[in-house]
C-alpha positions in Angstrom: 0.0 0.0 0.0 1.2 3.5 -0.8 2.6 5.7 2.0 1.3 9.2 2.6 3.6 11.9 1.2 4.6 14.9 3.2 3.2 18.2 1.9 6.5 20.1 1.5 5.0 23.6 1.6 3.3 22.8 4.9 6.4 21.1 6.3 8.4 24.4 5.7 5.8 26.4 7.5 4.7 24.3 10.5 6.9 22.7 13.1 6.0 20.1 15.8 7.1 20.9 19.3 8.2 18.3 21.8 4.8 18.4 23.5 3.0 17.8 20.2 1.8 21.4 19.6 2.2 23.0 16.2 4.3 26.1 16.0 4.2 28.7 13.3 6.0 31.9 12.4 4.1 35.0 11.4 3.9 36.2 7.8 4.4 39.8 6.6 7.9 40.2 7.9 9.9 39.9 4.7 9.5 43.1 2.7 8.0 46.6 2.9 9.3 46.8 6.4 9.7 50.6 6.3 6.0 51.1 6.2 5.3 49.0 9.2 5.7 50.4 12.7 8.3 49.0 15.2 5.6 47.4 17.5 4.1 45.5 14.6 7.5 44.2 13.4 8.5 43.2 16.9 5.3 41.1 17.3 5.7 39.5 13.9 9.2 38.4 14.8 8.2 35.8 17.2 6.4 32.5 16.7 3.0 31.3 17.9 1.0 28.0 18.5 -1.9 26.8 16.5 -4.9 26.4 18.9 -7.8 24.8 17.1 -7.9 21.0 17.4 -9.4 20.7 13.9 -6.7 22.7 12.3 -4.0 20.8 14.3 -5.3 17.5 13.0 -5.3 18.7 9.4 -1.7 20.1 9.7 -0.5 17.0 11.4 -1.7 15.0 8.4 0.0 17.3 5.9 3.4 17.1 7.7 3.0 13.3 8.4 3.8 13.4 12.1 
């Protein structure tokens, strides 16, 4: 039987933590940074966790973990 392939675009965007949560980095921090204020850029610098159980299950299927 065929194995499930990893969705490579998702694997680059989502990371699994040791406790099983899914970690993501914020978008909008690559270009046009001169137009964004310092507070917005500072908050975009960090990472965050995905909360919804439904979304977590879907992402876990995509990254095959």
